[in-house]
Structure formats: C-alpha cells, structure tokens
N, C-alpha and C positions, 0 to 999 in steps of 0.2 A: 504492499499500499503506500509505504515512504515512497520508494523509489517510482511506483507510478507518479506521484504528486511533484517528486523532483525533475520528472520527465516531462509534464505538463508547465510546470514554471520555465522550465529551459525553452519550450518551444515557444512559450509567450513572449521569453525576454528576446528569441532569436528575431520573433515576428515584429514586435518592438523596433529591433534594429534595423530590421528590414524597411519598415514602415519609415523612421525616421532618416533612413539614408536616401528613401525615396523623394520624402519631403523636401530635405536638404537639396537633393538635385534639382527639384522643380523650383525650389527657391532660388538656387543657383541661377538657373537657367532665368527665370523673368527679371531677376535683378540685372542680369547681362544683357537681356533684351533692354531694359528701361534705361543702363545706362553706356548703349552703344551711343556713339558720336558721330554724326555725320557729317559731310564735308561736301562746299558744291566746288565747281571747277576751276575758284580761283582758290582754295582750299580755306575758305569761310565755313565757319559751321554753322550748320540748319538747324534751326531754332522751332521749336511748337509755337502754335500759337492757339491761344485760346480765349472764345467769347462767348457773352452771356447775352444770347438773343431773346426775342419775345415768345410767348408763350410758354415760356420755364424751358426752354431747350439749351443744351449746352455744344457750344461747336468747337472742336477740338482739331489744328491740320496739323499734321505730324511727319515725318520723314521715317520710311522702313524699308525693309527687304522683302520682297514677295517670295514666291516658293521657288523661284530661279535664281534666287538670292542678288536680283538686281535692285538698284535702288527706286522708291517710288514714292509718291507722296499722297497719303489718305486725308480722310477727314472724317471725321467720330462724330455723331450725333446723340446726345444724351437727353433723354425726357423722361421722369420717374423711371419705370421699369424698364424702358425700351432704351436699347444702347444697341447701335448698330454702326459698323464701319464701312467706307466705300472707297473706292480707287479716284482718287483726284488727279493726278501726272504721274507719267513714267518717265519720268525727267528729274535731274538735280539741278541744272541747269537755272541758274537765280532770275534770269529774265523771264523764263518762262514757268516758273513755279506761282500758283494763284496765293492771294492772300485776300484775307478779310479787312474790309476798309468801314466799317460799320454804316452797312447799305442793310438794310434789316425791315421786314415787313411782317404783317403777320404770322402769313402761312409760307414765306419765302425768303431767302437771303440771298445775296449776290458777293461774287469774288471777283477778285481783280488780278490783272496783269498787264505788263507794257507790253506784251509780245514780243520779246526779243531786243528790246531797249529802242523800240519807236517813240515818238511823242505823243501816242495816242493812248487811249485808257480804255483797254479790253474788259469785258464781264460775261460773266455766265451767272445763270438763276437760276437757283436750286430749292426745290420742294422740301420742306422740314419734315413732312409725315413720312414721304418716300426715299429721300434722297437723292431722287432724280433731277436731272438738267431740265430746265424749260426753255424754250424759245429754240429748239434745238436744229430750225429749218435753216438757219443761217450758222455756216461754219465760225464764223466770229463777228460781235457787236462791240462794235466802237459806241463807251458811254457818253452820252452830251448833257444828261442831267437825271437826278433823279428827286421825284418829290415824292417824299416819304409818307407827308400828309395824307394826301389824296393817291398811295399806291399807284404812281404812274412813273413810266422810264422812258425817256427820251433818246433813241438810240440811232445809228448807222449801220446798215446790212453789210454783208459781203458782196451785195450787187450796187453797193451806193445808194441804195433808198433809206430813206429818214422816217421814221416811224415813233408814235406815242403808243405805247402798250400799257392798257389797264392791268395791273396785276391782278384785280378780283375778278373781272370780267372775260378776261383771257381776248380780249379784241384789241387788235392795233389797227391804228389812224395813220394812214400816210400822211406824211407833212411836206407841203409844198411852200415856198416863199412867194410869194406874188409878183410877178416878172417887173410890174412897174414900181415896186419896191425896192426892187436890186438894182433898177435904173437911176433911181433917186437918191440915192444914198451912197456917199463914198464907202463907207463902212462895210458895206454889203457887197461891193463890187468885184469881189474877188470869189477865188474859188472855194474858198475856205469860209466862206460865209454859213454854211450850214453848221461848222465844227463852232458857232461863237451863239447860236441859239440856244434859248431855254425856255423852261415852264412858266411864264409870269404868273397867272392867275387860269381859274377854270370857273366856268357857270356851267348851268343846266345844259346848255346847248353847245357851249363853245371852248374850245381849248385857245388861252391867249400865248402868243410866245413873243418874247423880245430878244434883244442879242444884246450880248455881252460888253460889247467894245462899240456902240453908236451911241451919238448925244444928239439931241437929248433921250436920257434913258426912257421916256415915254414912248417913243418909237414901239411899235409891234404890230403884229399881224391875228388873225383867230382863224383856225379850222374845226369846221363843224364837227362835232361828235357823229359817229355813228348811232343809229336808232338801235 
C-alpha cells in the first residue's frame, strides 16, 4: 500500500513538472513574440499604434511575422469579448505602411498612407464590425476632406473623379466645379483646383463646397444631394 501511494505521488510530481515545463515554454514563446523588434528598410524600429475608437472599439496596428516568416502589418479590433486580427499590409516599407490619423466615424474608421512618398494623403475605410475595407471599387483614394460631424468623405478616386461619400447611406455623389467659377477665379484656374476644395456646410438638399486657398473665403459652389 505504501509503495502504491509513493508511486502515485511520484507520477503526480512528474506530471506537474511536465505541465510546468510546458507552461514555461509557452510563456517563453509568448514573451519572445512580444519582445520581437521589427525594423523598416531604414533600420528604424516599427512601433505599434493603439487608438480608442467610438462605440467602445480598441484599434491596435502592429508588425508581425506571417506563417511564411515574412514581415506584415496587422490590425486588431477589440470590442468587449470580440477580438479579431486582420492583415493590413504585406510590407514594412515606411511610406507604404498605413497608420491611424484620428478619422473615426460611428461604425467605420480610416487609415492613411502617403503612398510611397507622394504629396497626397491616401486613405482606406474599414468597417469596425467586420474589419472589411469599404469603397474597394477604387484601387486608391486621395483624401480631400473628412466631415466627421456629418460623416462625409470628400475624395478623388483612381479615375480622377471627385466624390462626396456618405458613410451612413453609402451613397457617393460626383463633384464637378462649375466651369464659369473655374474661369473667373485666379485660384481655381490650375489643374490642382480640385485638391483645394473642402466641405463648407450642408443643407437638406445641397452640399456646399469652398476652396482652401481662395479669397474671399466666402467663395463656394453647391452640389445637389442624391434623393
């Protein structure tokens, strides 16, 4: 009987040692993953970015290694018990890495990049619930203006068309600067006039748009909202 008790105790001791060893290995593996330092093409450290979004969402953008041991940028959305991670970019190149720039709607958020070192600010719109990208019809979108209060986005797509996108109704409205306005004003005579427009105000029927660099600042035009 004594030998049986000793054997049982010995088995229990060995099991504990094995479990502890497994736990230590898993902990070391986790710590190693957390402690991994990633560098971009310039040798600069790639840091994680954390932001707190509307509707109690937490956004984390971070570098990682995929299954092929290649560097990627992921983003993670946490909301209560929901915790999902999505692939964001397959490169560590600094100018192509998307980042968060305080553009947060109720159910969507935007990430930005300068597209490889250009003067443009490109954006991608994501659904908080699914993590899916929105407005995928256009390969790239140049930001002109975000109206966070009315949840509107003014942008240029990859066909050089300018639109206002209503985030809630998911309707986009084509924007055309009136030709007579283009001819009369010195500040609107150039090809980059569209890049200077912004959403001035809205009414029930119209969007009113102004020009950032025009005087007087009251200069604007209106575009009828879709029904």
